[in-house]
Backbone as XML, in Angstrom:
<?xml version="1.0"?>
<chain id="A" units="angstrom">
  <residue number="1" name="LEU">
    <atom name="N" x="-48.433" y="1.515" z="-25.936"/>
    <atom name="CA" x="-47.196" y="0.902" z="-25.728"/>
    <atom name="C" x="-47.426" y="-0.438" z="-25.273"/>
  </residue>
  <residue number="2" name="THR">
    <atom name="N" x="-46.555" y="-1.325" z="-25.429"/>
    <atom name="CA" x="-46.499" y="-2.665" z="-24.921"/>
    <atom name="C" x="-46.180" y="-2.417" z="-23.399"/>
  </residue>
  <residue number="3" name="PRO">
    <atom name="N" x="-46.479" y="-3.414" z="-22.521"/>
    <atom name="CA" x="-46.025" y="-3.450" z="-21.146"/>
    <atom name="C" x="-44.879" y="-3.285" z="-20.918"/>
  </residue>
  <residue number="4" name="GLY">
    <atom name="N" x="-44.128" y="-2.404" z="-20.059"/>
    <atom name="CA" x="-42.635" y="-2.031" z="-20.174"/>
    <atom name="C" x="-42.159" y="-0.988" z="-21.057"/>
  </residue>
  <residue number="5" name="GLY">
    <atom name="N" x="-43.047" y="-0.786" z="-22.143"/>
    <atom name="CA" x="-42.480" y="0.224" z="-23.209"/>
    <atom name="C" x="-42.210" y="1.434" z="-22.781"/>
  </residue>
  <residue number="6" name="ILE">
    <atom name="N" x="-41.271" y="2.231" z="-23.478"/>
    <atom name="CA" x="-41.081" y="3.541" z="-23.250"/>
    <atom name="C" x="-41.571" y="4.548" z="-24.509"/>
  </residue>
  <residue number="7" name="LEU">
    <atom name="N" x="-41.923" y="5.792" z="-24.340"/>
    <atom name="CA" x="-42.268" y="6.600" z="-25.292"/>
    <atom name="C" x="-41.098" y="7.261" z="-25.322"/>
  </residue>
  <residue number="8" name="VAL">
    <atom name="N" x="-40.441" y="7.816" z="-26.606"/>
    <atom name="CA" x="-39.574" y="8.816" z="-26.972"/>
    <atom name="C" x="-40.384" y="9.794" z="-27.801"/>
  </residue>
  <residue number="9" name="LEU">
    <atom name="N" x="-40.563" y="10.966" z="-27.573"/>
    <atom name="CA" x="-41.319" y="12.106" z="-28.116"/>
    <atom name="C" x="-40.377" y="13.182" z="-28.411"/>
  </residue>
  <residue number="10" name="THR">
    <atom name="N" x="-40.480" y="13.448" z="-29.479"/>
    <atom name="CA" x="-39.845" y="14.988" z="-29.934"/>
    <atom name="C" x="-40.956" y="15.893" z="-30.342"/>
  </residue>
  <residue number="11" name="VAL">
    <atom name="N" x="-40.811" y="17.216" z="-30.123"/>
    <atom name="CA" x="-41.888" y="18.029" z="-30.255"/>
    <atom name="C" x="-41.348" y="19.365" z="-30.586"/>
  </residue>
  <residue number="12" name="PRO">
    <atom name="N" x="-41.927" y="20.355" z="-31.156"/>
    <atom name="CA" x="-41.448" y="21.760" z="-31.260"/>
    <atom name="C" x="-41.621" y="22.403" z="-29.948"/>
  </residue>
  <residue number="13" name="TYR">
    <atom name="N" x="-40.766" y="23.293" z="-29.400"/>
    <atom name="CA" x="-40.792" y="23.711" z="-28.140"/>
    <atom name="C" x="-40.384" y="25.237" z="-28.254"/>
  </residue>
  <residue number="14" name="GLY">
    <atom name="N" x="-41.095" y="25.907" z="-27.491"/>
    <atom name="CA" x="-40.946" y="27.306" z="-27.512"/>
    <atom name="C" x="-42.099" y="28.439" z="-26.899"/>
  </residue>
  <residue number="15" name="ARG">
    <atom name="N" x="-42.379" y="29.172" z="-27.498"/>
    <atom name="CA" x="-43.879" y="29.906" z="-27.200"/>
    <atom name="C" x="-44.944" y="29.152" z="-27.627"/>
  </residue>
  <residue number="16" name="ALA">
    <atom name="N" x="-45.914" y="28.643" z="-26.796"/>
    <atom name="CA" x="-46.958" y="27.952" z="-27.237"/>
    <atom name="C" x="-47.899" y="28.501" z="-28.278"/>
  </residue>
  <residue number="17" name="HIS">
    <atom name="N" x="-48.067" y="27.730" z="-29.335"/>
    <atom name="CA" x="-49.025" y="28.140" z="-30.378"/>
    <atom name="C" x="-49.155" y="27.070" z="-31.172"/>
  </residue>
  <residue number="18" name="GLU">
    <atom name="N" x="-50.295" y="27.109" z="-32.312"/>
    <atom name="CA" x="-50.462" y="26.169" z="-33.237"/>
    <atom name="C" x="-50.721" y="27.085" z="-34.451"/>
  </residue>
  <residue number="19" name="ASP">
    <atom name="N" x="-50.264" y="26.293" z="-35.506"/>
    <atom name="CA" x="-50.740" y="26.856" z="-36.944"/>
    <atom name="C" x="-51.272" y="25.852" z="-37.833"/>
  </residue>
  <residue number="20" name="ASP">
    <atom name="N" x="-51.102" y="26.163" z="-39.211"/>
    <atom name="CA" x="-51.747" y="24.809" z="-40.065"/>
    <atom name="C" x="-50.618" y="23.946" z="-40.165"/>
  </residue>
  <residue number="21" name="PHE">
    <atom name="N" x="-49.383" y="23.960" z="-39.724"/>
    <atom name="CA" x="-48.302" y="23.206" z="-39.737"/>
    <atom name="C" x="-48.017" y="22.266" z="-38.614"/>
  </residue>
  <residue number="22" name="GLN">
    <atom name="N" x="-47.977" y="23.006" z="-37.483"/>
    <atom name="CA" x="-47.548" y="22.361" z="-36.164"/>
    <atom name="C" x="-48.229" y="22.851" z="-34.886"/>
  </residue>
  <residue number="23" name="ARG">
    <atom name="N" x="-47.975" y="22.135" z="-33.835"/>
    <atom name="CA" x="-48.262" y="22.697" z="-32.661"/>
    <atom name="C" x="-46.885" y="22.696" z="-31.928"/>
  </residue>
  <residue number="24" name="VAL">
    <atom name="N" x="-46.768" y="23.804" z="-31.350"/>
    <atom name="CA" x="-45.505" y="24.281" z="-30.431"/>
    <atom name="C" x="-45.717" y="24.153" z="-28.886"/>
  </residue>
  <residue number="25" name="TYR">
    <atom name="N" x="-45.154" y="23.249" z="-28.146"/>
    <atom name="CA" x="-45.414" y="23.374" z="-26.931"/>
    <atom name="C" x="-44.413" y="24.229" z="-25.908"/>
  </residue>
  <residue number="26" name="ASP">
    <atom name="N" x="-44.948" y="24.533" z="-24.871"/>
    <atom name="CA" x="-44.188" y="25.368" z="-23.729"/>
    <atom name="C" x="-44.121" y="24.426" z="-22.594"/>
  </residue>
  <residue number="27" name="SER">
    <atom name="N" x="-43.485" y="24.491" z="-21.685"/>
    <atom name="CA" x="-43.442" y="23.871" z="-20.357"/>
    <atom name="C" x="-44.783" y="23.389" z="-19.914"/>
  </residue>
  <residue number="28" name="ALA">
    <atom name="N" x="-45.700" y="24.312" z="-19.779"/>
    <atom name="CA" x="-47.055" y="23.738" z="-19.250"/>
    <atom name="C" x="-47.704" y="22.887" z="-20.147"/>
  </residue>
  <residue number="29" name="GLY">
    <atom name="N" x="-47.703" y="23.146" z="-21.608"/>
    <atom name="CA" x="-48.267" y="22.276" z="-22.381"/>
    <atom name="C" x="-47.707" y="21.119" z="-22.483"/>
  </residue>
  <residue number="30" name="LEU">
    <atom name="N" x="-46.318" y="20.758" z="-22.348"/>
    <atom name="CA" x="-45.606" y="19.524" z="-22.259"/>
    <atom name="C" x="-46.179" y="18.639" z="-20.661"/>
  </residue>
  <residue number="31" name="HIS">
    <atom name="N" x="-46.245" y="19.470" z="-19.885"/>
    <atom name="CA" x="-46.746" y="18.958" z="-18.359"/>
    <atom name="C" x="-48.213" y="18.371" z="-18.487"/>
  </residue>
  <residue number="32" name="GLU">
    <atom name="N" x="-49.054" y="19.105" z="-19.342"/>
    <atom name="CA" x="-50.379" y="18.743" z="-19.684"/>
    <atom name="C" x="-50.348" y="17.863" z="-20.524"/>
  </residue>
  <residue number="33" name="LEU">
    <atom name="N" x="-49.824" y="17.664" z="-21.638"/>
    <atom name="CA" x="-49.524" y="16.603" z="-22.556"/>
    <atom name="C" x="-49.273" y="15.113" z="-21.930"/>
  </residue>
  <residue number="34" name="LEU">
    <atom name="N" x="-48.409" y="15.277" z="-20.962"/>
    <atom name="CA" x="-47.644" y="13.975" z="-20.187"/>
    <atom name="C" x="-48.285" y="13.698" z="-18.882"/>
  </residue>
  <residue number="35" name="ALA">
    <atom name="N" x="-49.373" y="14.413" z="-18.498"/>
    <atom name="CA" x="-49.950" y="14.209" z="-16.979"/>
    <atom name="C" x="-50.054" y="12.851" z="-16.745"/>
  </residue>
  <residue number="36" name="GLY">
    <atom name="N" x="-49.614" y="12.259" z="-15.882"/>
    <atom name="CA" x="-49.685" y="10.870" z="-15.451"/>
    <atom name="C" x="-48.678" y="10.041" z="-16.054"/>
  </residue>
  <residue number="37" name="TRP">
    <atom name="N" x="-47.828" y="10.388" z="-16.902"/>
    <atom name="CA" x="-46.646" y="9.751" z="-17.310"/>
    <atom name="C" x="-45.287" y="10.085" z="-16.440"/>
  </residue>
  <residue number="38" name="THR">
    <atom name="N" x="-44.612" y="9.321" z="-16.454"/>
    <atom name="CA" x="-43.250" y="9.330" z="-15.639"/>
    <atom name="C" x="-42.216" y="9.803" z="-16.668"/>
  </residue>
  <residue number="39" name="ILE">
    <atom name="N" x="-41.718" y="10.935" z="-16.566"/>
    <atom name="CA" x="-40.545" y="11.472" z="-17.352"/>
    <atom name="C" x="-39.249" y="10.872" z="-16.929"/>
  </residue>
  <residue number="40" name="VAL">
    <atom name="N" x="-38.879" y="10.041" z="-17.467"/>
    <atom name="CA" x="-37.436" y="9.500" z="-17.239"/>
    <atom name="C" x="-36.235" y="10.355" z="-17.548"/>
  </residue>
  <residue number="41" name="HIS">
    <atom name="N" x="-36.347" y="11.014" z="-18.949"/>
    <atom name="CA" x="-35.506" y="12.078" z="-19.133"/>
    <atom name="C" x="-35.802" y="13.256" z="-20.261"/>
  </residue>
  <residue number="42" name="SER">
    <atom name="N" x="-35.179" y="14.305" z="-20.198"/>
    <atom name="CA" x="-35.733" y="15.450" z="-21.132"/>
    <atom name="C" x="-34.682" y="16.286" z="-21.505"/>
  </residue>
  <residue number="43" name="GLU">
    <atom name="N" x="-34.662" y="16.628" z="-22.588"/>
    <atom name="CA" x="-33.537" y="17.617" z="-23.274"/>
    <atom name="C" x="-34.209" y="18.550" z="-24.072"/>
  </residue>
  <residue number="44" name="PHE">
    <atom name="N" x="-33.405" y="19.567" z="-24.290"/>
    <atom name="CA" x="-33.922" y="20.643" z="-25.105"/>
    <atom name="C" x="-32.863" y="21.045" z="-25.931"/>
  </residue>
  <residue number="45" name="ALA">
    <atom name="N" x="-33.263" y="21.809" z="-27.175"/>
    <atom name="CA" x="-32.141" y="22.306" z="-28.080"/>
    <atom name="C" x="-32.735" y="23.448" z="-28.708"/>
  </residue>
  <residue number="46" name="ARG">
    <atom name="N" x="-31.943" y="24.356" z="-29.117"/>
    <atom name="CA" x="-32.298" y="25.721" z="-29.680"/>
    <atom name="C" x="-31.255" y="25.963" z="-30.888"/>
  </residue>
  <residue number="47" name="PRO">
    <atom name="N" x="-31.950" y="26.614" z="-31.921"/>
    <atom name="CA" x="-30.900" y="26.674" z="-33.058"/>
    <atom name="C" x="-30.111" y="28.053" z="-32.656"/>
  </residue>
  <residue number="48" name="THR">
    <atom name="N" x="-28.709" y="27.776" z="-33.374"/>
    <atom name="CA" x="-27.989" y="29.183" z="-33.260"/>
    <atom name="C" x="-27.636" y="29.650" z="-34.648"/>
  </residue>
  <residue number="49" name="GLY">
    <atom name="N" x="-28.164" y="29.131" z="-35.631"/>
    <atom name="CA" x="-27.962" y="29.415" z="-36.835"/>
    <atom name="C" x="-28.836" y="28.481" z="-37.936"/>
  </residue>
  <residue number="50" name="SER">
    <atom name="N" x="-28.509" y="28.655" z="-39.166"/>
    <atom name="CA" x="-29.384" y="27.825" z="-40.093"/>
    <atom name="C" x="-29.146" y="26.224" z="-39.970"/>
  </residue>
  <residue number="51" name="VAL">
    <atom name="N" x="-27.951" y="25.895" z="-39.540"/>
    <atom name="CA" x="-27.823" y="24.269" z="-39.473"/>
    <atom name="C" x="-27.101" y="23.900" z="-38.130"/>
  </residue>
  <residue number="52" name="THR">
    <atom name="N" x="-27.065" y="25.045" z="-37.137"/>
    <atom name="CA" x="-26.520" y="24.523" z="-35.928"/>
    <atom name="C" x="-27.221" y="24.661" z="-34.642"/>
  </residue>
  <residue number="53" name="TRP">
    <atom name="N" x="-27.279" y="23.509" z="-33.918"/>
    <atom name="CA" x="-28.403" y="23.648" z="-32.801"/>
    <atom name="C" x="-27.243" y="23.343" z="-31.400"/>
  </residue>
  <residue number="54" name="VAL">
    <atom name="N" x="-27.902" y="24.046" z="-30.459"/>
    <atom name="CA" x="-27.069" y="23.658" z="-29.235"/>
    <atom name="C" x="-27.859" y="23.327" z="-28.073"/>
  </residue>
  <residue number="55" name="PRO">
    <atom name="N" x="-27.524" y="22.647" z="-26.958"/>
    <atom name="CA" x="-28.568" y="22.290" z="-25.740"/>
    <atom name="C" x="-28.933" y="23.583" z="-25.187"/>
  </residue>
  <residue number="56" name="GLY">
    <atom name="N" x="-30.181" y="23.461" z="-24.633"/>
    <atom name="CA" x="-30.732" y="24.451" z="-23.970"/>
    <atom name="C" x="-32.013" y="24.895" z="-24.358"/>
  </residue>
  <residue number="57" name="GLU">
    <atom name="N" x="-32.882" y="25.466" z="-23.441"/>
    <atom name="CA" x="-34.156" y="25.830" z="-23.995"/>
    <atom name="C" x="-34.287" y="27.162" z="-24.401"/>
  </residue>
  <residue number="58" name="PRO">
    <atom name="N" x="-35.332" y="27.543" z="-25.229"/>
    <atom name="CA" x="-35.319" y="28.648" z="-26.055"/>
    <atom name="C" x="-35.312" y="29.899" z="-24.961"/>
  </residue>
  <residue number="59" name="SER">
    <atom name="N" x="-35.081" y="31.207" z="-25.285"/>
    <atom name="CA" x="-35.094" y="32.350" z="-24.514"/>
    <atom name="C" x="-36.484" y="32.605" z="-23.947"/>
  </residue>
  <residue number="60" name="ALA">
    <atom name="N" x="-36.647" y="33.104" z="-22.576"/>
    <atom name="CA" x="-37.607" y="33.397" z="-22.107"/>
    <atom name="C" x="-38.670" y="34.170" z="-22.993"/>
  </residue>
  <residue number="61" name="ASP">
    <atom name="N" x="-37.904" y="35.214" z="-23.615"/>
    <atom name="CA" x="-38.890" y="36.280" z="-24.542"/>
    <atom name="C" x="-39.672" y="35.755" z="-25.445"/>
  </residue>
  <residue number="62" name="GLY">
    <atom name="N" x="-39.533" y="34.377" z="-25.810"/>
    <atom name="CA" x="-40.473" y="33.517" z="-26.730"/>
    <atom name="C" x="-39.893" y="33.813" z="-28.245"/>
  </residue>
  <residue number="63" name="GLU">
    <atom name="N" x="-38.879" y="34.665" z="-28.244"/>
    <atom name="CA" x="-38.340" y="35.009" z="-29.732"/>
    <atom name="C" x="-37.796" y="33.563" z="-30.209"/>
  </residue>
  <residue number="64" name="ASP">
    <atom name="N" x="-37.056" y="32.650" z="-29.674"/>
    <atom name="CA" x="-36.394" y="31.501" z="-30.086"/>
    <atom name="C" x="-37.320" y="30.473" z="-30.110"/>
  </residue>
  <residue number="65" name="HIS">
    <atom name="N" x="-37.056" y="29.396" z="-31.015"/>
    <atom name="CA" x="-37.729" y="28.392" z="-31.069"/>
    <atom name="C" x="-36.924" y="27.202" z="-30.817"/>
  </residue>
  <residue number="66" name="GLY">
    <atom name="N" x="-37.496" y="26.266" z="-30.562"/>
    <atom name="CA" x="-36.536" y="24.705" z="-30.270"/>
    <atom name="C" x="-37.244" y="23.558" z="-30.675"/>
  </residue>
  <residue number="67" name="VAL">
    <atom name="N" x="-36.408" y="22.471" z="-29.945"/>
    <atom name="CA" x="-37.145" y="21.235" z="-29.848"/>
    <atom name="C" x="-37.129" y="20.641" z="-28.516"/>
  </residue>
  <residue number="68" name="ALA">
    <atom name="N" x="-38.008" y="19.741" z="-28.143"/>
    <atom name="CA" x="-37.906" y="19.057" z="-26.705"/>
    <atom name="C" x="-37.977" y="17.566" z="-27.171"/>
  </residue>
  <residue number="69" name="LEU">
    <atom name="N" x="-37.003" y="16.894" z="-26.351"/>
    <atom name="CA" x="-36.960" y="15.459" z="-26.498"/>
    <atom name="C" x="-37.209" y="14.989" z="-25.335"/>
  </residue>
  <residue number="70" name="ILE">
    <atom name="N" x="-38.416" y="13.954" z="-25.099"/>
    <atom name="CA" x="-38.725" y="13.514" z="-23.920"/>
    <atom name="C" x="-38.809" y="12.194" z="-23.802"/>
  </residue>
  <residue number="71" name="VAL">
    <atom name="N" x="-38.340" y="11.340" z="-22.943"/>
    <atom name="CA" x="-38.274" y="9.909" z="-22.681"/>
    <atom name="C" x="-39.321" y="9.702" z="-21.320"/>
  </residue>
  <residue number="72" name="ALA">
    <atom name="N" x="-40.441" y="8.812" z="-21.578"/>
    <atom name="CA" x="-41.421" y="8.684" z="-20.597"/>
    <atom name="C" x="-41.858" y="7.143" z="-20.583"/>
  </residue>
  <residue number="73" name="THR">
    <atom name="N" x="-42.294" y="6.790" z="-19.269"/>
    <atom name="CA" x="-43.059" y="5.620" z="-19.170"/>
    <atom name="C" x="-44.462" y="5.923" z="-18.809"/>
  </residue>
  <residue number="74" name="PRO">
    <atom name="N" x="-45.433" y="5.069" z="-19.365"/>
    <atom name="CA" x="-46.800" y="5.259" z="-19.207"/>
    <atom name="C" x="-47.357" y="5.167" z="-17.825"/>
  </residue>
  <residue number="75" name="PRO">
    <atom name="N" x="-48.345" y="5.772" z="-17.560"/>
    <atom name="CA" x="-49.042" y="5.594" z="-16.137"/>
    <atom name="C" x="-49.222" y="4.152" z="-15.923"/>
  </residue>
  <residue number="76" name="VAL">
    <atom name="N" x="-49.249" y="3.839" z="-14.720"/>
    <atom name="CA" x="-49.496" y="2.499" z="-14.233"/>
    <atom name="C" x="-50.883" y="2.212" z="-13.857"/>
  </residue>
  <residue number="77" name="GLY">
    <atom name="N" x="-51.552" y="1.116" z="-14.256"/>
    <atom name="CA" x="-52.753" y="0.776" z="-13.886"/>
    <atom name="C" x="-53.821" y="1.386" z="-15.083"/>
  </residue>
</chain>
């Protein structure tokens, strides 16, 4: 990023796993990925149907999947 820039990151979010198509992050994985970054804003959404999404994190049982939107600034120095 250029000095003063911001990162806007969207990633699959839910039960952490990786397959041939994607890596899905859970809370711990996101914190590890963004270690040192300052998270300015975060939002989560989960599907409630084939075309409908609502705000909120996936269920704790890992059955649901969703997305995370993270806005962050880089580490200083």
